[in-house]
PDB file as gemmi writes it, atoms N, CA and C in Angstrom:
CRYST1    1.000    1.000    1.000  90.00  90.00  90.00 P 1                      
ATOM      1  N   MET A   1     103.944-111.165 114.069  1.00  0.00           N  
ATOM      2  CA  MET A   1     103.994-111.574 112.680  1.00  0.00           C  
ATOM      3  C   MET A   1     102.633-111.281 112.046  1.00  0.00           C  
ATOM      4  N   SER A   2     102.650-110.754 110.826  1.00  0.00           N  
ATOM      5  CA  SER A   2     101.398-110.427 110.155  1.00  0.00           C  
ATOM      6  C   SER A   2     100.786-111.672 109.516  1.00  0.00           C  
ATOM      7  N   SER A   3      99.518-111.538 109.202  1.00  0.00           N  
ATOM      8  CA  SER A   3      98.806-112.666 108.608  1.00  0.00           C  
ATOM      9  C   SER A   3      99.321-112.924 107.195  1.00  0.00           C  
ATOM     10  N   PRO A   4      99.132-114.137 106.697  1.00  0.00           N  
ATOM     11  CA  PRO A   4      99.572-114.440 105.320  1.00  0.00           C  
ATOM     12  C   PRO A   4      98.925-113.503 104.289  1.00  0.00           C  
ATOM     13  N   LEU A   5      97.660-113.168 104.504  1.00  0.00           N  
ATOM     14  CA  LEU A   5      96.979-112.274 103.558  1.00  0.00           C  
ATOM     15  C   LEU A   5      97.583-110.877 103.601  1.00  0.00           C  
ATOM     16  N   GLY A   6      97.932-110.421 104.784  1.00  0.00           N  
ATOM     17  CA  GLY A   6      98.574-109.116 104.925  1.00  0.00           C  
ATOM     18  C   GLY A   6      99.935-109.084 104.257  1.00  0.00           C  
ATOM     19  N   ARG A   7     100.662-110.172 104.392  1.00  0.00           N  
ATOM     20  CA  ARG A   7     101.976-110.245 103.750  1.00  0.00           C  
ATOM     21  C   ARG A   7     101.842-110.263 102.234  1.00  0.00           C  
ATOM     22  N   LEU A   8     100.813-110.963 101.732  1.00  0.00           N  
ATOM     23  CA  LEU A   8     100.566-110.960 100.284  1.00  0.00           C  
ATOM     24  C   LEU A   8     100.213-109.565  99.792  1.00  0.00           C  
ATOM     25  N   ALA A   9      99.394-108.862 100.555  1.00  0.00           N  
ATOM     26  CA  ALA A   9      99.011-107.500 100.168  1.00  0.00           C  
ATOM     27  C   ALA A   9     100.238-106.594 100.139  1.00  0.00           C  
ATOM     28  N   ARG A  10     101.107-106.747 101.124  1.00  0.00           N  
ATOM     29  CA  ARG A  10     102.321-105.922 101.168  1.00  0.00           C  
ATOM     30  C   ARG A  10     103.221-106.241  99.970  1.00  0.00           C  
ATOM     31  N   LEU A  11     103.337-107.520  99.628  1.00  0.00           N  
ATOM     32  CA  LEU A  11     104.124-107.911  98.454  1.00  0.00           C  
ATOM     33  C   LEU A  11     103.529-107.315  97.183  1.00  0.00           C  
ATOM     34  N   ALA A  12     102.208-107.364  97.057  1.00  0.00           N  
ATOM     35  CA  ALA A  12     101.551-106.850  95.850  1.00  0.00           C  
ATOM     36  C   ALA A  12     101.803-105.363  95.660  1.00  0.00           C  
ATOM     37  N   ARG A  13     101.960-104.632  96.746  1.00  0.00           N  
ATOM     38  CA  ARG A  13     102.207-103.185  96.650  1.00  0.00           C  
ATOM     39  C   ARG A  13     103.667-102.845  96.410  1.00  0.00           C  
ATOM     40  N   SER A  14     104.548-103.794  96.633  1.00  0.00           N  
ATOM     41  CA  SER A  14     105.984-103.524  96.498  1.00  0.00           C  
ATOM     42  C   SER A  14     106.402-103.525  95.026  1.00  0.00           C  
ATOM     43  N   PRO A  15     107.539-102.909  94.713  1.00  0.00           N  
ATOM     44  CA  PRO A  15     108.029-102.941  93.322  1.00  0.00           C  
ATOM     45  C   PRO A  15     108.244-104.367  92.817  1.00  0.00           C  
ATOM     46  N   GLN A  16     108.759-105.227  93.673  1.00  0.00           N  
ATOM     47  CA  GLN A  16     108.979-106.621  93.272  1.00  0.00           C  
ATOM     48  C   GLN A  16     107.646-107.314  92.985  1.00  0.00           C  
ATOM     49  N   GLY A  17     106.645-107.052  93.797  1.00  0.00           N  
ATOM     50  CA  GLY A  17     105.326-107.652  93.599  1.00  0.00           C  
ATOM     51  C   GLY A  17     104.684-107.182  92.306  1.00  0.00           C  
ATOM     52  N   ARG A  18     104.814-105.878  92.024  1.00  0.00           N  
ATOM     53  CA  ARG A  18     104.263-105.353  90.766  1.00  0.00           C  
ATOM     54  C   ARG A  18     104.981-105.971  89.572  1.00  0.00           C  
ATOM     55  N   LYS A  19     106.283-106.185  89.696  1.00  0.00           N  
ATOM     56  CA  LYS A  19     107.047-106.807  88.615  1.00  0.00           C  
ATOM     57  C   LYS A  19     106.562-108.246  88.384  1.00  0.00           C  
ATOM     58  N   LEU A  20     106.338-108.990  89.468  1.00  0.00           N  
ATOM     59  CA  LEU A  20     105.835-110.358  89.340  1.00  0.00           C  
ATOM     60  C   LEU A  20     104.445-110.376  88.705  1.00  0.00           C  
ATOM     61  N   ALA A  21     103.596-109.446  89.108  1.00  0.00           N  
ATOM     62  CA  ALA A  21     102.243-109.386  88.550  1.00  0.00           C  
ATOM     63  C   ALA A  21     102.291-109.079  87.058  1.00  0.00           C  
ATOM     64  N   ASN A  22     103.169-108.169  86.656  1.00  0.00           N  
ATOM     65  CA  ASN A  22     103.301-107.852  85.234  1.00  0.00           C  
ATOM     66  C   ASN A  22     103.791-109.052  84.439  1.00  0.00           C  
ATOM     67  N   ARG A  23     104.742-109.785  84.995  1.00  0.00           N  
ATOM     68  CA  ARG A  23     105.247-110.986  84.303  1.00  0.00           C  
ATOM     69  C   ARG A  23     104.138-112.019  84.155  1.00  0.00           C  
ATOM     70  N   ALA A  24     103.322-112.182  85.196  1.00  0.00           N  
ATOM     71  CA  ALA A  24     102.222-113.150  85.137  1.00  0.00           C  
ATOM     72  C   ALA A  24     101.199-112.744  84.074  1.00  0.00           C  
ATOM     73  N   GLN A  25     100.906-111.451  83.994  1.00  0.00           N  
ATOM     74  CA  GLN A  25      99.952-110.974  82.992  1.00  0.00           C  
ATOM     75  C   GLN A  25     100.491-111.175  81.577  1.00  0.00           C  
ATOM     76  N   GLU A  26     101.767-110.903  81.374  1.00  0.00           N  
ATOM     77  CA  GLU A  26     102.377-111.112  80.058  1.00  0.00           C  
ATOM     78  C   GLU A  26     102.331-112.589  79.677  1.00  0.00           C  
ATOM     79  N   TYR A  27     102.618-113.459  80.632  1.00  0.00           N  
ATOM     80  CA  TYR A  27     102.583-114.896  80.358  1.00  0.00           C  
ATOM     81  C   TYR A  27     101.162-115.333  79.996  1.00  0.00           C  
ATOM     82  N   ALA A  28     100.179-114.815  80.713  1.00  0.00           N  
ATOM     83  CA  ALA A  28      98.789-115.195  80.444  1.00  0.00           C  
ATOM     84  C   ALA A  28      98.352-114.759  79.051  1.00  0.00           C  
ATOM     85  N   ARG A  29      98.943-113.700  78.529  1.00  0.00           N  
ATOM     86  CA  ARG A  29      98.608-113.220  77.180  1.00  0.00           C  
ATOM     87  C   ARG A  29      99.372-113.957  76.088  1.00  0.00           C  
ATOM     88  N   SER A  30     100.435-114.661  76.440  1.00  0.00           N  
ATOM     89  CA  SER A  30     101.253-115.345  75.442  1.00  0.00           C  
ATOM     90  C   SER A  30     100.530-116.585  74.911  1.00  0.00           C  
ATOM     91  N   PRO A  31     100.883-117.038  73.708  1.00  0.00           N  
ATOM     92  CA  PRO A  31     100.248-118.242  73.157  1.00  0.00           C  
ATOM     93  C   PRO A  31     100.415-119.455  74.079  1.00  0.00           C  
ATOM     94  N   GLU A  32     101.607-119.633  74.631  1.00  0.00           N  
ATOM     95  CA  GLU A  32     101.837-120.766  75.534  1.00  0.00           C  
ATOM     96  C   GLU A  32     100.968-120.645  76.779  1.00  0.00           C  
ATOM     97  N   GLY A  33     100.903-119.463  77.344  1.00  0.00           N  
ATOM     98  CA  GLY A  33     100.098-119.242  78.540  1.00  0.00           C  
ATOM     99  C   GLY A  33      98.629-119.489  78.275  1.00  0.00           C  
ATOM    100  N   LYS A  34      98.136-118.980  77.150  1.00  0.00           N  
ATOM    101  CA  LYS A  34      96.729-119.193  76.797  1.00  0.00           C  
ATOM    102  C   LYS A  34      96.419-120.675  76.641  1.00  0.00           C  
ATOM    103  N   ARG A  35      97.352-121.403  76.016  1.00  0.00           N  
ATOM    104  CA  ARG A  35      97.145-122.839  75.825  1.00  0.00           C  
ATOM    105  C   ARG A  35      97.069-123.562  77.169  1.00  0.00           C  
ATOM    106  N   LYS A  36      97.992-123.240  78.067  1.00  0.00           N  
ATOM    107  CA  LYS A  36      98.006-123.911  79.370  1.00  0.00           C  
ATOM    108  C   LYS A  36      96.777-123.551  80.199  1.00  0.00           C  
ATOM    109  N   ILE A  37      96.341-122.303  80.111  1.00  0.00           N  
ATOM    110  CA  ILE A  37      95.134-121.890  80.824  1.00  0.00           C  
ATOM    111  C   ILE A  37      93.933-122.673  80.311  1.00  0.00           C  
ATOM    112  N   GLN A  38      93.823-122.815  78.994  1.00  0.00           N  
ATOM    113  CA  GLN A  38      92.713-123.560  78.413  1.00  0.00           C  
ATOM    114  C   GLN A  38      92.762-125.031  78.828  1.00  0.00           C  
ATOM    115  N   GLN A  39      93.952-125.624  78.830  1.00  0.00           N  
ATOM    116  CA  GLN A  39      94.084-127.022  79.248  1.00  0.00           C  
ATOM    117  C   GLN A  39      93.645-127.192  80.694  1.00  0.00           C  
ATOM    118  N   THR A  40      94.008-126.255  81.536  1.00  0.00           N  
ATOM    119  CA  THR A  40      93.637-126.331  82.947  1.00  0.00           C  
ATOM    120  C   THR A  40      92.129-126.176  83.109  1.00  0.00           C  
ATOM    121  N   ARG A  41      91.522-125.253  82.354  1.00  0.00           N  
ATOM    122  CA  ARG A  41      90.060-125.090  82.406  1.00  0.00           C  
ATOM    123  C   ARG A  41      89.365-126.386  82.024  1.00  0.00           C  
ATOM    124  N   GLU A  42      89.839-127.028  80.954  1.00  0.00           N  
ATOM    125  CA  GLU A  42      89.229-128.279  80.508  1.00  0.00           C  
ATOM    126  C   GLU A  42      89.378-129.366  81.563  1.00  0.00           C  
ATOM    127  N   ARG A  43      90.563-129.447  82.167  1.00  0.00           N  
ATOM    128  CA  ARG A  43      90.812-130.450  83.195  1.00  0.00           C  
ATOM    129  C   ARG A  43      89.903-130.210  84.412  1.00  0.00           C  
ATOM    130  N   MET A  44      89.735-128.954  84.798  1.00  0.00           N  
ATOM    131  CA  MET A  44      88.891-128.644  85.950  1.00  0.00           C  
ATOM    132  C   MET A  44      87.419-128.923  85.635  1.00  0.00           C  
ATOM    133  N   ALA A  45      86.998-128.667  84.405  1.00  0.00           N  
ATOM    134  CA  ALA A  45      85.616-128.926  84.010  1.00  0.00           C  
ATOM    135  C   ALA A  45      85.317-130.420  84.083  1.00  0.00           C  
ATOM    136  N   LYS A  46      86.279-131.254  83.729  1.00  0.00           N  
ATOM    137  CA  LYS A  46      86.080-132.703  83.795  1.00  0.00           C  
ATOM    138  C   LYS A  46      85.931-133.165  85.235  1.00  0.00           C  
ATOM    139  N   ARG A  47      86.621-132.535  86.156  1.00  0.00           N  
ATOM    140  CA  ARG A  47      86.541-132.914  87.573  1.00  0.00           C  
ATOM    141  C   ARG A  47      85.169-132.612  88.161  1.00  0.00           C  
ATOM    142  N   LYS A  48      84.514-131.568  87.683  1.00  0.00           N  
ATOM    143  CA  LYS A  48      83.216-131.171  88.231  1.00  0.00           C  
ATOM    144  C   LYS A  48      82.125-132.178  87.913  1.00  0.00           C  
ATOM    145  N   ARG A  49      82.276-132.905  86.844  1.00  0.00           N  
ATOM    146  CA  ARG A  49      81.228-133.842  86.409  1.00  0.00           C  
ATOM    147  C   ARG A  49      81.122-135.028  87.288  1.00  0.00           C  
TER     148      ARG A  49                                                      
END                                                                             
């Protein structure tokens, strides 16, 4: 059995993996995605203090 990192790399190179990556990038560019990313950044910044 291959390592988890190797399996992730294989998924990333596959057509399905590229499709998932594209969907994630589109979501990150959307207004909803940007809002959630910002909320998470703020929440993580509060934890560091």
